[in-house]
C-alpha positions, 0 to 999 in steps of 0.5 A: 710463229713458225710455219711448216713451209718456212724456208721451203725454197732454201730447203729445196735448194739444199737438197738439190745440190750437185755432188762433191765433184760439181755434177748433178746426178740422180735428178729423178730421185731429187725431184721425187724427194722435193715433191715428197717434201712439198706435199708433207709441208703442205699437209702440215700447213693445212693442219696449221691453217685449220688450227689458226683460223678460229672456226671449225673447218669441215672435213667435207666440202673443202680441200687443197689440191696440187696441179702442174709440175708438183702434181706430176712429180717434176718440181724443180729447185725453184719451181713455183707451186700450183695450188687450188683450194676447192670448196663446196659453197655450202661448206664455208661462207665467204669470210671463213673461206678467205681467212682459210685461204690467207692462212695458206697463201701468206706462209707460202709467199714467205717461204721464198717460192713463187705461188700460183693459186686459186680458190674455186668451186667444182663448177668453176674448175670445170668452167675454167678448164672448158674454156682455158687450154693452159688451165685444162693442161694443168688439170690433167695432172692433179694430186690431192693434198689435204682436206676433202680428198674425195671432192678433189678426186671427183672434180679431177675425174669430171674434168678429165671426162669432159676433156675426153669428150671435148678432145675431138673438138679441142684438138685443133686448139691444142695443136694451134697452141703448139704452132703459136709457141713455135712461132714465138720461141723457135725450136729448142735445138736451134736457139742459142739461148732457148726457153727450155719450157716453151720452145718446140721440143721443150717441157711444154710439148711433153705436157701436150703429148700427155694431154693427147694420150689421156684424151684416148686419141693416140698412145704416148711414146715411151722408152727414149722419149721418157729418157729425153724428158727426164734429161731435159728436167735435169737441165731445168734443175741445173738452170734453177741452181745456176740462176738461183731462181725460177727460170727456164731461160738458158741464158749465156751467163748460165750455160757453162755452169749448167754444162758443168753440172750436167757432167759435160765439162772435160777436166783434161782441157784447160779451164778459163776458156777452152773447157767452158767453150767445149762444154757449151758446144756439148750442151747445145748438142745434148739439147738438140738431141732432146729437143728433136726427140720430144718434138718428133714425139709430139708430131707423131702423137698429134699425127696419129690423133688427127688420123684417128679423127679422120678414120672415125668418119666413114669414107662412104655414104649410104648410096655408095653401098649401092654403087657397083664400083664400090661394091658396098665396100669401104672406099680405099684411102686416096693418095695424090701422087705429087712426085715419083714415090711421093704422095699427099695423103690426109694433109701430109706428105707420105710415101706413095704405095709401092715406094721402097726407100731402101732402093731409092737414094733420091727419095728423101730429096723428092719428099722434101721438095714435095713438102716445100711445094705443097706446104704440107708436113712430112708424115712422122712415119715417112720420116722414119722410113727415109732413114733407109734411103741409101744416101751417099755424099759422093753419088750425085747426078744432074737430077739430084743436083737439080732437086737439091737446088730446087729445095734450096729455092723453096723460100720460107718453107725451106726452114720447116722442111729442113728441120723435119729432115734434119731429125733423120740427119739427112742433110748430114748425109748429103754433106758430111761437113754439115755435121761440123756446124750442126747444133753449134751455138754461135759465139756472137751475141748478135746471133739468136740461132745456132750456126746451122739454123742461121745458114738455112734462114739465110738461104730462105731469104735469097730470092731470085730477084736481084736485090740491088740492080745496076743501071743496066738492070734498071734499063731492062736486063732480065734473065729467063726463069727456068728454075722452079723457085717455089714462090721465090722467083716470078715472071719478071713483070712489075708494075706497068710493063716494068722488067724486074732483073733476075738471076739466070739459073747458073747465078741463082744456083751459085747464090743458093749454094753460097747461102747454105755454105757461107758459115760452113767454116765456123768450127772450133778453133777457127779464127777466120771462118770465111777463109775456112769455109772457102777451103771446104766449099770447093771440096763439097761442090766437087764431090757433088759434081758441080761445074768449075764455074759454079764452084768458082763463084760459090767459093768466092762468095763464101770467102768474101761474105763478110767483106761488103759489110766490113768495108761498109762500116770500116772503109770510106766509100769516097776513097777510090782505093776502097771501091777498086779494092772490092772490085778486084776481089770480085774480079770486076764481075758486076753479077758477083757484086749483086750476088754478094749484096744479096748474100750480105743482106740475107745474112744480116737480116737473119741474125735474130738479135743485136749485140745489145739484146738477149733474145728478140725478133729484131733483125740486124739489117737496119736502115743505117747498115743498108744505107752504108752497104748500098753506098759501098756497092755504088762506089764499087760498081764505078770501078767495074 
């Protein structure tokens, strides 16, 4: 017997196809049409189920509800259906309830779409959403389908009321879920093959924004934020069409097809390579813009929600009203000034009272460095204000160069801070060449991250301690520690009086600068990005005012940053010519060999995936590769 939902997936796909020119247009209208079709089919399925069960289904006490993307009107061409059968225990016995449920679920399974279903009483719905955060998120959007609509509405209203009452206690859990996803899936703008739902800046974050808004803890953003969410839904729809299944992973094999459907393929470029490569670059740029907007909206909404909770608590106790100093007035906000114009306030880095970003070009550097040192996020409003800083790429002095290097030396905290200031394109104002690699996907399957994110990751792994000390180092060579490394340096002590070799300020500065610039030459059409990077590096550093010796070391390291790895895997370390050749390239400088080793190790260990894997957290710096590289270093050191 035919069912109302027969071939529903095929019908979704048929009504979701791109236009004749291959471009997917009017995504919002298509989603509305798919939602209307799904709701109509489900209503007819409900009536069919009532007719076919062989007993009377009461008009009250049982109903079918849609939650999740279907209730939000965001269903994709291959999205699963999230349905809940809500019932009153007195309406049907267990046997009749199971029969009715089977008449609903089995035709849906046969329709080709995935189904996420449950059968619960109102009390069970309330209990699940009280203890299961993802379930609570889904239930914040509920659409009655058929049956007892009043039962569905009262259940939804009850869950929403309970959410609002518990929101203050559940806010940490909600924000922790966002942090957990960030750790697992990364940021949308920095992943070569992102999960556009779970990554930071993805569709799941838009659900959290709505959850914060309906809790009445903070207003939700509109305008450009809504546009970003709709465009990301277009991307999701195109992934479904390219993959012909329900998936949120934008894998390499789908990217050129998705880019073409989004209208990013330039027909004036030759097909079969150049057109597709350019469209994928443009797709990554689009996702970066969308991801930054959604992530910033979540951060700003969460910040306002946290502040609202803080300000609900009075800043004074009863005895303060009797204090002459307080004068019975509310205590003023406390700003802990941590740098000129920069303060810590309510667990965030903010501008200190009186700071004027429009008159302070170095304020952004001081804010970033304070955020890294304090381990505190930058307030979203402060980030917006930093846009007004009069930053010029050719106006550097000793103070700003020192701040920049100290920021690069801040270790793992650099990754978070750089991501935050990149929302305002501040790194691109410091170094315009940065825009050439910003958001660009890597052509190598060994890279999980985009080129810019990989470069920052490399710098975050460059510690002050020399990674592969020479014999002289092991006998006690040590340099003074002057540069504030924010957790990457150390006192030089290890064990019972042992001395750990460390870079002096000049060499550590050059190593950090080489780390941030090592892939600056990865631009479209460039065959040798190391040589191209060596062409850009001295231009950038001269403009920033670095001395000739620093420029010489950085340029050499950028040019040779692949050499040690290539020699280790392609040359015989026992051949005297091999070590001599590498020694000549490094101008017979033992310190440059140490720096190249540390740069090679940081570069290899920050890839994020091997060529045989899609997306993993395994690093490309294997024990085997490390052994080969160390053998090559030892062979080269002999010729120094």
